[in-house]
C-alpha positions in Angstrom: -51.2 52.2 76.4 -49.3 55.1 77.5 -49.4 58.9 77.8 -47.4 60.8 75.1 -45.3 63.4 76.3 -44.9 66.7 74.2 -41.6 66.5 72.3 -41.1 62.8 73.5 -39.8 60.2 70.9 -41.2 56.7 70.1 -40.3 53.9 68.0 -43.1 52.2 65.9 -42.4 48.6 65.0 -43.6 47.4 61.8 -45.4 44.4 62.8 -47.6 46.3 65.2 -50.5 48.7 64.5 -49.8 51.7 66.4 -52.5 54.5 67.1 -52.4 57.7 68.7 -55.4 59.6 70.1 -56.7 62.3 71.9 -59.3 62.4 74.5 -61.0 65.2 76.5 -58.4 64.3 79.2 -55.8 66.0 76.8 -57.9 69.0 76.4 -56.9 72.2 78.6 -59.8 73.0 81.0 -60.0 76.5 79.5 -61.7 74.7 76.5 -65.5 75.5 76.3 -66.4 72.3 74.0 -63.8 69.8 74.7 -65.5 67.2 72.5 -65.7 69.5 69.6 -62.0 70.2 69.9 -60.9 66.4 70.3 -63.4 65.5 67.1 -61.9 68.4 65.3 -58.2 67.6 66.0 -56.1 68.0 63.0 -53.1 65.8 62.7 -49.9 66.1 60.1 -46.3 64.8 60.1 -43.0 65.7 58.3 -39.6 64.2 58.2 -38.0 66.3 61.0 -34.9 66.9 58.8 -37.1 68.9 56.6 -39.0 70.9 59.4 -36.2 73.6 59.4 -36.5 74.0 55.5 -40.5 74.1 55.8 -40.6 76.9 58.1 -38.7 79.1 55.8 -39.8 77.9 52.3 -43.7 77.0 52.8 -43.0 74.0 50.6 -45.9 72.1 50.8 -44.2 68.8 49.0 -42.1 68.4 52.0 -45.3 67.5 54.1 -46.2 63.7 54.9 -48.8 62.6 52.4 -51.9 62.7 54.7 -55.5 63.1 53.3 -58.8 64.5 54.7 -58.2 68.0 55.2 -60.7 70.3 53.8 -59.9 73.9 54.4 -56.3 74.9 53.7 -53.9 75.7 56.3 -51.4 78.5 55.0 -48.7 78.3 57.9 -45.8 76.4 56.6 -47.2 75.5 53.2 -49.2 72.4 54.9 -52.2 73.2 52.5 -54.7 70.3 53.1 -52.1 67.5 53.7 -53.6 66.7 57.0 -56.1 64.2 58.7 -59.0 65.3 60.9 -60.2 63.2 64.1 -59.5 62.2 67.3 -56.9 59.5 66.3 -54.1 58.7 63.7 -53.0 55.2 62.7 -49.5 54.4 61.7 -48.6 51.0 60.3 -45.0 51.4 58.8 -44.6 49.5 55.4 -43.4 50.1 52.0 -39.9 51.3 51.4 -37.2 50.2 53.6 -35.7 53.7 53.4 -38.7 55.0 55.4 -37.8 52.9 58.3 -35.5 54.4 61.0 -36.4 58.3 59.7 -37.2 60.6 62.7 -40.7 62.1 61.8 -42.4 65.2 63.5 -46.1 64.6 64.2 -48.2 68.0 64.7 -51.6 67.8 66.7 -53.3 71.2 66.5 -56.7 72.8 65.9 -56.1 75.7 63.6 -52.6 75.8 62.6 -49.5 73.7 63.1 -46.8 74.9 66.0 -49.8 76.0 67.8 -50.7 72.8 69.4 -49.1 69.6 70.8 -46.2 67.6 68.7 -44.2 64.4 69.1 -42.0 62.1 67.1 -41.9 58.8 66.0 -39.5 56.3 64.5 -40.5 53.5 62.3 -38.5 50.5 62.9 -38.3 47.0 61.3 -36.3 43.8 61.9 -32.5 44.8 61.8 -31.4 44.4 58.8 -28.2 45.3 56.2 -29.9 47.8 53.9 -27.8 48.6 51.0 -24.2 49.0 49.6 -23.4 52.0 47.4 -20.6 53.1 45.4 -20.6 56.5 43.8 -21.0 56.5 40.0 -20.9 52.9 40.2 -21.5 52.9 36.3 -18.4 54.9 35.6 -15.3 52.7 34.8 -12.5 53.3 37.5 -8.9 53.1 37.0 -6.3 51.3 39.3 -5.0 53.6 41.8 -8.3 55.6 42.0 -9.9 56.0 45.6 -13.6 55.0 45.4 -15.9 56.3 48.0 -18.7 53.7 49.3 -21.4 53.8 52.1 -23.1 50.8 53.8 -26.3 51.2 55.5 -27.8 49.1 58.7 -31.0 49.3 60.4 -32.1 48.4 63.9 -29.1 47.0 65.5 -28.3 50.1 67.0 -31.8 50.3 68.7 -31.8 46.9 70.0 -31.3 47.4 74.0 -28.7 45.4 75.7 -27.2 44.3 72.5 -23.9 45.2 70.7 -22.9 44.2 67.2 -19.9 44.5 65.1 -19.1 44.0 61.4 -16.9 42.5 59.2 -16.6 43.6 55.2 -14.8 41.7 52.5 -14.4 42.9 49.0 -14.5 40.1 46.4 -14.0 40.0 42.6 -17.1 38.9 40.5 -18.3 36.8 39.5 -16.2 34.4 41.7 -17.6 36.4 44.6 -21.2 35.6 43.8 -21.4 31.8 44.3 -19.5 32.2 48.0 -21.2 31.6 51.0 -19.0 30.6 53.9 -16.8 32.8 56.1 -13.7 31.0 55.2 -14.5 31.4 51.4 -14.7 35.3 52.2 -11.5 35.5 53.9 -10.0 33.4 51.1 -11.0 35.3 48.4 -10.9 38.9 50.0 -8.6 41.2 47.8 -7.9 44.0 50.6 -4.7 43.5 52.7 -7.0 43.2 55.8 -10.6 42.6 56.1 -12.4 45.6 57.4 -13.7 45.4 61.1 -15.7 48.0 62.9 -18.8 48.2 65.4 -22.0 49.4 64.9 -22.8 52.5 67.0 -25.7 52.8 69.4 -27.3 55.3 67.7 -28.0 56.9 64.4 -27.0 60.6 63.5 -29.5 63.1 64.0 -33.0 62.9 62.5 -31.7 59.3 60.8 -31.9 56.4 63.2 -30.4 54.2 60.4 -26.5 53.7 60.8 -24.6 54.5 57.5 -20.9 53.6 57.7 -18.9 56.0 54.8 -15.5 55.6 53.9 -13.3 55.1 50.8 -10.3 53.1 49.8 -7.7 53.0 46.7 -8.2 50.6 43.9 -5.2 48.6 44.3 -3.2 47.7 41.3 -2.3 44.2 43.1 -6.1 43.1 42.3 -5.0 43.1 38.5 -3.2 39.8 38.9 -1.7 40.1 35.6 -4.9 40.1 33.8 -6.0 42.2 30.9 -9.6 42.5 31.5 -11.9 44.6 32.9 -12.8 43.6 36.4 -15.9 43.9 38.7 -15.8 44.4 42.7 -18.6 43.7 45.2 -18.9 43.6 49.0 -19.9 41.2 51.5 -21.2 42.4 54.7 -21.5 40.1 58.0 -23.0 41.4 61.0 -21.8 39.8 64.5 -23.5 39.9 67.8 -21.3 40.2 70.7 -21.4 38.3 73.9 -19.5 36.9 76.8 -18.0 34.0 74.8 -16.9 36.1 71.7 -19.4 36.8 69.0 -22.1 35.1 66.9 -22.7 35.4 63.2 -26.2 36.7 62.8 -26.5 38.3 59.1 -24.5 37.9 56.1 -25.1 40.0 52.9 -23.0 38.9 49.9 -23.8 42.0 47.5 -22.4 40.1 44.8 -25.1 37.7 44.7 -27.7 40.1 46.1 -26.8 43.5 44.7 -28.3 46.7 45.5 -30.0 48.0 42.1 -30.3 51.3 40.2 -28.2 54.5 40.2 -30.2 56.1 43.2 -30.5 59.3 45.0 -32.6 60.1 47.8 -35.8 61.7 47.5 -37.1 63.9 50.0 -40.8 63.9 48.5 -41.0 60.1 48.8 -38.7 59.3 51.8 -37.0 56.9 49.5 -34.8 56.4 46.7 -35.4 57.1 43.2 -33.7 56.0 40.0 -31.3 58.7 38.2 -30.9 56.8 34.8 -34.0 54.7 34.2 -32.3 51.6 33.7 -31.3 48.8 35.6 -27.7 49.9 37.5 -25.9 47.9 40.0 -24.9 50.4 43.0 -23.1 47.8 45.1 -20.5 46.9 42.6 -17.7 48.8 40.8 -16.1 48.6 37.5 -12.0 48.9 36.7 -10.7 48.9 33.5 -8.3 46.7 31.9 -5.2 49.1 32.0 -2.0 47.3 31.5 0.4 47.3 34.2 3.1 49.4 32.5 0.4 51.9 31.6 -0.7 52.1 35.2 2.7 52.6 36.6 3.7 55.3 33.9 0.5 57.1 34.5 0.8 57.1 38.4 4.2 58.5 37.9 3.1 61.3 35.7 0.2 61.8 38.0 2.6 62.6 40.7 5.0 64.6 38.4 2.1 66.9 37.8 0.8 67.2 41.0 4.3 68.3 42.2 4.6 71.0 39.4 1.1 72.1 40.3 1.9 72.5 43.9 5.3 74.0 43.6 8.2 73.9 46.0 9.1 77.4 47.5 12.7 78.0 47.8 13.9 79.7 51.0 17.4 81.5 51.0 17.1 83.1 54.4 15.6 82.7 57.7 11.9 84.0 58.2 10.5 84.8 61.6 6.8 83.7 61.8 5.8 82.2 65.0 3.9 79.5 63.3 6.8 77.2 62.0 9.7 74.8 62.4 13.4 75.1 62.1 14.3 71.6 60.5 12.8 68.7 58.5 14.7 65.2 58.7 14.1 62.3 56.7 15.0 59.1 58.0 14.8 55.4 57.3 16.8 52.5 58.9 20.3 54.0 59.1 19.9 56.7 56.6 19.1 60.2 57.5 19.1 63.3 55.4 18.3 67.0 57.0 16.6 68.5 54.0 15.8 71.9 55.6 17.7 73.6 58.3 17.3 77.5 58.8 20.2 77.5 60.9 22.6 75.9 58.6 25.9 76.4 59.2 26.6 76.8 55.6 23.8 79.1 55.0 22.0 76.8 52.6 18.9 76.4 54.5 16.6 74.8 51.8 17.7 71.4 50.4 14.3 70.0 49.5 15.1 69.8 45.9 17.3 66.8 47.1 15.2 63.3 47.0 15.3 61.0 49.5 16.2 57.7 48.2 15.7 54.2 49.9 15.6 50.8 48.5 12.5 48.9 49.0 10.6 45.7 48.0 7.0 44.3 48.2 7.2 44.5 52.0 6.4 48.3 53.3 9.1 50.2 54.7 8.7 52.9 56.9 10.1 56.6 56.3 10.3 59.1 59.0 9.6 62.7 58.2 10.1 65.0 61.3 10.2 68.6 61.8 12.4 70.3 64.3 11.4 73.0 67.1 7.7 72.9 65.8 5.4 75.9 67.2 2.1 75.9 65.9 0.0 75.8 69.1 -0.2 78.7 71.2 1.1 81.1 68.8 -0.3 83.5 66.1 -1.2 81.7 62.9 -2.5 83.2 59.9 -3.4 80.0 58.2 -1.2 80.9 55.3 -1.9 79.1 52.2 -4.8 77.3 54.1 -8.5 77.5 53.5 -10.3 80.0 55.2 -10.5 79.4 59.2 -7.9 76.5 59.0 -4.7 76.5 61.1 -1.4 74.7 61.0 -1.8 73.2 64.6 -4.3 70.9 62.7 -1.7 68.0 61.9 -3.3 67.4 58.4 -2.4 71.1 57.6 1.0 70.7 58.8 1.7 67.3 56.9 -0.6 68.1 53.9 -2.1 64.7 52.6 -5.5 66.4 52.0 -5.7 69.1 49.0 -2.9 71.8 48.8 -3.3 75.6 47.9 -0.4 76.4 45.4 1.4 80.1 45.9 1.0 82.5 43.3 4.1 82.9 40.9 4.9 84.3 37.7 6.0 82.4 34.6 9.3 82.4 35.1 8.6 80.7 38.7 9.4 83.7 40.7 6.8 83.7 43.9 4.9 86.7 44.6 5.1 88.2 47.9 3.6 90.8 50.2 4.6 92.4 53.5 3.1 90.5 56.5 1.6 93.1 58.7 1.8 91.1 61.7 5.8 90.3 61.5 8.2 93.2 60.9 10.3 92.9 57.8 8.6 89.4 56.8 7.3 88.7 53.3 4.6 86.1 52.9 3.7 84.5 49.6 0.2 84.7 48.3 -2.5 81.8 47.2 -3.0 81.5 43.6 -6.7 81.5 44.0 -6.9 81.3 40.3 -5.5 77.6 40.2 -7.5 76.9 43.1 -6.5 73.6 45.3 -4.8 70.8 44.1 -6.0 67.3 43.9 -6.2 65.3 46.9 -2.3 64.4 47.8 -3.1 60.7 49.2 -5.6 60.0 46.5 -2.8 61.1 43.9 -0.6 58.7 45.5 -3.0 55.9 46.2 -2.3 56.3 50.0 -4.5 55.0 52.8 -4.2 56.3 56.3 -2.8 53.6 58.6 -2.0 51.5 55.6 0.5 54.0 53.8 1.2 56.8 56.3 0.4 57.5 59.7 1.3 60.4 62.4 3.4 59.8 65.4 3.0 62.7 67.9 2.6 66.5 66.7 5.8 66.8 64.8 6.3 63.3 62.7 4.7 61.8 59.8 5.6 58.1 58.8 5.5 57.1 55.3 5.2 53.1 54.9 5.8 52.8 51.3 6.4 49.5 49.4 7.9 49.3 45.6 5.2 48.3 43.0 6.7 45.7 40.6 5.7 45.1 37.3 5.3 41.4 37.4 4.2 41.1 33.8 6.2 40.6 30.5 5.0 41.7 27.1 1.8 42.5 28.5 0.9 44.2 25.4 1.2 41.2 23.4 -0.4 39.1 25.8 -3.3 41.2 25.9 -4.1 40.5 22.2 -4.0 36.7 22.7 -5.4 36.3 26.0 -7.2 38.3 29.0 -5.9 35.7 31.4 -2.6 35.9 33.5 0.3 33.6 31.4 2.4 32.5 34.4 4.9 31.1 32.2 5.6 34.2 30.3 5.1 36.4 33.5 7.8 34.3 35.5 10.4 36.2 33.6 9.1 39.3 35.1 12.6 40.2 36.9 14.0 40.9 33.5 12.3 44.0 33.6 14.7 45.0 36.3 17.9 43.6 34.5 19.1 47.2 33.8 19.3 49.1 36.9 18.8 53.0 36.5 16.9 56.1 37.7 13.8 55.2 35.2 12.8 52.1 37.2 12.7 54.4 40.6 9.3 55.6 41.9 8.6 58.8 43.4 6.3 59.9 46.2 6.0 63.3 48.2 4.7 64.9 51.1 4.2 68.7 51.5 5.1 70.2 54.8 3.7 73.6 55.5 3.5 76.3 58.5 3.4 80.1 58.2 6.9 80.4 58.2 7.8 77.9 55.6 4.6 77.0 53.5 4.5 74.0 51.0 8.0 72.5 51.6 8.0 69.5 49.5 9.7 66.2 51.0 10.5 64.0 48.0 10.9 60.3 48.0 12.5 58.0 45.8 11.9 53.8 45.8 14.3 51.8 43.9 13.4 48.2 43.6 15.4 45.7 46.0 16.7 43.5 43.2 20.2 42.0 42.9 21.7 40.1 40.3 24.9 37.9 40.1 26.6 36.3 37.0 29.6 33.9 36.7 30.8 33.2 33.3 33.5 30.6 32.5 35.3 30.1 29.4 37.3 26.8 29.1 38.7 24.1 26.5 37.6 20.7 27.7 41.0 19.0 27.1 44.3 19.7 25.6 46.3 18.3 22.4 48.0 14.9 22.7 51.6 14.3 22.5 54.1 16.4 24.1 51.8 18.7 25.6 50.5 18.2 29.4 47.5 20.2 30.3 46.2 20.8 34.1 43.3 23.0 34.6 42.5 24.9 37.7 38.8 25.2 38.5 37.1 28.6 38.5 34.4 28.1 41.0 36.9 29.4 43.6 37.4 32.4 41.8 33.7 33.1 41.5 33.1 32.3 45.1 36.1 34.8 45.8 33.5 37.4 45.5 31.3 36.6 48.3 28.3 35.9 46.3 25.2 35.4 48.8 23.2 33.3 46.0 25.6 31.4 43.6 28.1 30.3 46.3 26.6 26.8 45.8 25.8 26.7 42.3 29.4 27.4 40.8 30.6 23.7 40.2 30.5 24.0 36.6 31.4 20.8 34.5 32.9 21.3 31.4 32.5 18.9 28.6 35.9 17.1 27.7 35.9 17.8 24.3 38.3 20.1 22.2 35.6 22.6 21.2 35.6 25.8 23.2 32.7 26.2 25.3 30.9 28.5 27.8 29.2 28.2 31.0 26.8 30.8 32.5 25.3 30.8 36.0 23.1 33.6 37.3 20.6 34.4 40.1 18.4 37.3 40.6 16.9 37.8 44.0 14.0 40.2 44.6 12.7 40.6 48.0 14.4 37.6 48.9 13.0 35.5 46.2 15.4 34.0 44.0 15.2 33.4 40.4 17.8 31.2 38.6 19.1 31.4 35.2 21.8 29.2 33.4 23.1 27.6 30.3 25.5 25.0 30.7 28.3 23.8 28.4 26.8 25.7 25.2 29.6 25.0 22.6 30.6 28.0 21.2 33.6 29.1 19.0 35.7 32.2 20.0 38.0 32.5 17.1 40.6 34.5 18.5 41.2 32.2 21.5 41.2 29.2 19.3 43.6 30.8 17.1 46.2 31.8 19.1 46.0 28.3 20.8 46.5 26.6 17.4 49.4 28.9 16.6 51.1 28.2 19.9 51.0 24.3 19.4 51.9 24.3 15.7 55.1 26.4 16.4 56.2 24.3 19.2 55.6 20.7 17.4 58.5 21.9 15.1 60.9 21.3 18.1 59.4 17.6 18.5 58.8 16.0 15.3 56.1 13.2 15.6 56.6 9.9 14.3 60.3 10.0 13.9 60.2 12.2 10.5 63.4 14.6 10.5 65.5 15.6 13.5 64.2 17.6 16.2 65.8 21.0 16.3 66.6 20.6 20.0 68.4 17.2 19.1 70.4 19.4 16.4 71.4 21.9 19.0 72.7 18.9 21.3 69.8 19.6 23.9 68.7 16.4 25.4 64.8 17.1 25.1 62.8 20.4 25.4 59.3 19.8 26.7 56.6 22.2 26.3 53.1 22.5 27.7 50.3 24.7 26.7 47.6 25.7 28.9 44.3 26.4 26.7 42.1 29.8 27.7 40.5 29.2 31.2 38.9 32.6 31.7 36.5 33.2 34.6 34.2 36.3 35.0 32.0 37.4 38.0 29.6 40.1 38.5 27.1 41.2 40.8 24.9 44.5 40.8 22.3 46.1 42.8 20.8 49.5 44.2 23.0 51.1 46.9 23.9 54.0 48.5 26.8 56.7 47.0 28.6 58.9 49.0 26.1 61.6 48.5 23.3 59.3 49.9 21.6 58.9 46.9 20.7 55.5 45.5 22.8 54.1 42.6 23.5 51.1 41.1 26.5 49.4 42.5 28.6 47.1 40.5 31.0 44.5 41.9 32.8 41.9 40.5 36.1 41.0 38.7 37.9 38.7 35.9 40.1 35.8 36.3 42.4 34.6 33.6 44.2 31.4 34.4 46.2 31.4 32.0 45.8 33.7 29.3 47.1 31.2 26.7 49.5 29.5 28.5 53.1 28.9 27.5 55.7 26.7 29.3 59.2 25.8 27.9 61.7 23.5 29.8 65.5 23.5 28.5 68.0 21.0 29.5 70.2 22.4 31.9 72.9 19.7 32.5 75.7 21.8 30.9 75.0 24.5 32.9 74.8 23.0 36.3 77.8 24.1 37.7 76.8 27.6 37.2 73.4 27.4 38.9 73.9 26.7 42.6 70.0 26.7 43.1 69.8 23.7 40.6 72.8 21.9 41.9 71.0 21.7 45.4 68.4 20.3 43.8 70.4 17.7 41.9 72.5 17.0 45.3 69.1 16.2 47.1 68.4 13.6 44.1 71.8 12.0 43.9 71.3 11.5 48.0 68.3 9.4 46.9 69.3 7.4 43.8 73.2 7.1 44.5 72.8 3.3 44.8 71.5 3.0 40.9 73.8 3.0 38.0 73.8 3.4 34.3 71.4 6.3 34.6 71.5 9.9 32.7 70.6 12.9 34.9 68.4 15.3 33.4 67.8 18.8 34.6 65.3 21.5 33.2 64.4 24.9 34.3 60.8 26.2 33.3 59.7 29.5 33.2 55.8 29.7 32.8 55.0 32.6 30.7 50.9 31.9 31.7 50.4 35.0 33.8 47.3 34.2 36.2 45.4 37.4 36.7 42.9 38.3 39.3 41.0 41.7 39.1 38.3 42.9 41.8 36.3 45.9 41.0 33.6 48.1 42.7 32.1 50.8 40.9 29.0 53.3 40.8 28.1 56.2 38.9 28.7 59.0 41.4 31.6 57.8 43.0 33.2 55.9 39.9 35.9 53.6 40.9 36.7 56.1 43.8 34.3 54.6 46.2 34.5 53.1 49.4 34.9 49.4 47.8 38.1 48.1 47.0 39.8 48.0 43.7 42.6 45.4 43.5 44.7 43.6 40.2 46.9 40.7 41.2 49.3 39.1 38.7 51.1 35.6 39.5 54.5 34.4 37.7 55.3 30.9 38.3 58.7 29.1 37.7 59.6 25.5 38.1 63.0 23.7 38.5 62.6 20.1 37.4 65.5 17.6 37.9 65.7 13.7 37.5 67.2 10.6 36.0 65.7 7.6 33.9 67.1 4.1 33.8 69.2 3.3 30.8 67.3 -0.7 31.4 64.9 -0.4 28.7 61.8 -3.0 28.7 59.9 -3.7 25.3 56.4 -3.5 25.7 54.2 -5.0 22.8 51.7 -2.4 21.9 49.8 -3.5 18.6 49.9 -6.5 16.4 49.9 -5.5 12.4 49.8 -8.0 9.5 51.2 -10.8 12.2 53.8 -8.4 13.2 53.9 -7.3 16.8 55.1 -3.6 17.6 56.7 -2.7 20.7 57.4 0.1 22.5 60.5 1.0 24.7 59.9 2.0 28.2 62.5 2.9 31.0 62.6 0.2 34.1 62.4 3.0 36.3 62.5 7.0 36.5 63.3 9.5 39.2 61.9 13.2 39.3 62.2 16.1 41.5 60.5 19.4 41.1 60.9 22.7 42.9 58.1 25.2 42.5 57.4 28.5 43.3 55.4 31.6 42.2 56.0 35.5 42.7 52.8 37.4 43.2 52.3 40.9 42.4 49.7 43.2 43.8 48.3 46.5 43.5 45.4 47.6 45.6 43.4 50.7 45.4 41.1 51.2 48.3 39.3 53.7 50.8 40.4 55.0 54.1 37.1 55.4 56.0 39.4 57.3 58.8 40.8 60.3 56.5 38.3 59.6 53.9 40.7 59.6 51.0 41.8 56.8 48.7 44.9 55.0 49.1 47.2 52.9 46.8 49.5 49.9 48.2 51.8 47.6 46.3 53.6 44.7 47.2 55.5 41.7 45.6 55.7 38.4 47.3 57.8 35.1 46.8 55.6 32.3 47.6 56.7 29.4 49.4 58.9 26.8 47.6 59.0 23.0 48.1 60.7 20.2 46.4 59.2 17.1 45.9 61.2 13.7 44.8 59.2 10.6 43.4 60.7 7.2 42.4 58.7 5.3 39.8 59.0 1.6 38.8 57.3 0.0 35.8 54.3 -2.3 36.4 54.5 -4.8 33.4 50.9 -6.0 34.5 49.4 -2.6 34.1 52.2 -1.0 31.7 51.9 2.0 34.3 54.4 3.5 36.4 53.8 2.9 40.1 55.5 5.4 42.7 57.3 3.4 44.9 59.2 6.4 46.9 58.1 10.0 47.4 59.6 12.6 49.7 58.4 16.3 49.9 60.8 18.8 51.4 60.0 22.6 52.2 62.5 25.0 51.0 61.2 28.2 52.4 58.2 30.0 53.4 56.8 33.1 51.6 58.9 36.0 51.4 57.6 39.7 51.1 60.2 41.2 48.5 58.5 44.6 48.7 55.5 46.3 50.4 55.1 49.9 49.9 52.4 50.7 52.6 49.2 52.7 52.1 49.8 55.9 50.0 47.2 58.2 49.9 46.3 59.8 46.5 45.9 63.0 45.7 42.0 63.7 45.0 41.1 66.0 42.2 
């Protein structure tokens, strides 16, 4: 028992019977009949939040439902809603929304407000009351922002105890069967679990704690599935203690939903059903919108918002004290000044230019900073702001909420009026007919401290990521199944095979002061995707007979382009057939994740290459008829022998492409790569030079070297051939982008290589007959020389032309050179091994004739740029 003080506040526990009474000690001594006053005391109560309203409106419905009053009381519309007697009992029960509300109790003899009053707050066991999503029955779309409210009772009123809350968002129906924290954590769709403390008191007349907020419906929750989805909350309450925290209460609203679409009814001090049908307020619905539809809608939504707000272009400096001088946008090592009121070239407003960056799934920070900001302590008229708002408030400088567009004519010309506070100053006017724009952050699916934050007074940081469409043929898939087809969707990188502006994603942030309102900072994100492809065409083997064929591998060519991803994958094995085949190796890399594609040794006829090969072969066969039929054209012309060799097509092509920065700092597709033809239908002809030996000193030196080795031999014929390789090896390197073309900072280079070979030697006149085949009892034999000696001197000439970019002068240059590559001679003696019917090298000696010699080098010649 205790004495109640006037205006005092008392908590009434639902588990207890609470009685308030008056006795004669409570009555003023001036009363002539204290007992009658006690017995005739009148009691009334009202929700304290309604008390100001009832004082003005006399609304009887706002008073608590007490009975027993006989004579109506006119003041404040009380009527007969009062109880008469010396006491009143409260046993809090019923709907839980009654608990925690502060009630005003009036005790009087004639009319309320003339006697005594105090406050009661009914309380019950601490509990999680409800979860509530606004318009929970309306089907939402990805990218929308949805408001929510969570209500708690009692935790804030427990003395000496502090509580915190963890909140998870789960997809139904999966979430409905979960009970453990580890399962909630595993299935939570938010990037981070929401954690907050329960404050010590409620607000004002409501001692319950209501935590309100909102969040964007993230497209990542779609997970490639083409179906309508439901999401619900799980709330955990933890008691803090010295050793950490202890879980005291869990409510999974997927399993225990808050039912009914409701609204607070002040006459009942509880909720009432709005639609008179079962509804679930603690979950929300999201449509089955396809991913590509979502991306297109978001881009259209942002474009419409940009057009609605409008970007005011300034051509001269303004002088309002509330302003800034520059807007600088920066990310990593890229920086762009898009507004400078003191620009040297007098073009102060470049906000039409977008700030382009490459981004992936990981968020990338973009700084938007204003220079020489003066919004505090100066005159601010709140131009294009709502009444009472000033630009000193950061949300009105970097406008992430609603924006007031300026009034403009149909042609886009803005209407201005003189600013009476500034001489010779003209201010744009608000377009009140259009009203405010939609919320900038909601339009772009932004959340504070997730997608943007503020640093100091003068800087906003955007934290943006590229949203990839990780589905393929989604519309067709949706007609077959609502589930994610991971096999088909694994090919999603091909959505970005063609890199152009259409795959970019745009964002914007309005920056405003009185001096320069509604300046739009526009940002474009391009996907972090890089492709590398290497292609090779080759013939597996050459023709038999007199054709000798050696093939250089193309892997070295491919690796010469400094590929990051294909360097270990280009060991292309060609099938040993006479068919022309092709091999393809490729990789796509997004966010550092590799996707490999490949088609190995697919047989494919390329008619033009095969035709050229066949024509050369057939033409040269005339010089060396097979099977001894007819006489060789070479023999008839007293030439001992003509050797020829044909190298089939052996082509290598390498190409890589990704987004990169051009000279204007715009992001454009960058292509790098090149072609190697080794050879382009190679043809080598060897001619016996013995009749000409005295006229060719270079050949004579070779012959003398050979003779020094074999001078002890006899009965030998010397042969000397001179070979000119008509096969030309070509290497082409390129770098290209659409803004700078080939005139960019990459290097363009073409390289031709022409080879010559001089061969000399001799072979024994001693012939050994080797049995080769038995036909009809007759053994056929083949003649083979007992020994032979060969020497070969080879060299090549390389012609190079390079076009590059001089970073120091900012101009392109051209440089040409001719190099005679090193020459060497190798002399080898061979002896016939009868046991194996092969020639065995019995002696070999290699001698270097000279190192490489630069015959011509032009130096860097700057090109005249047009």
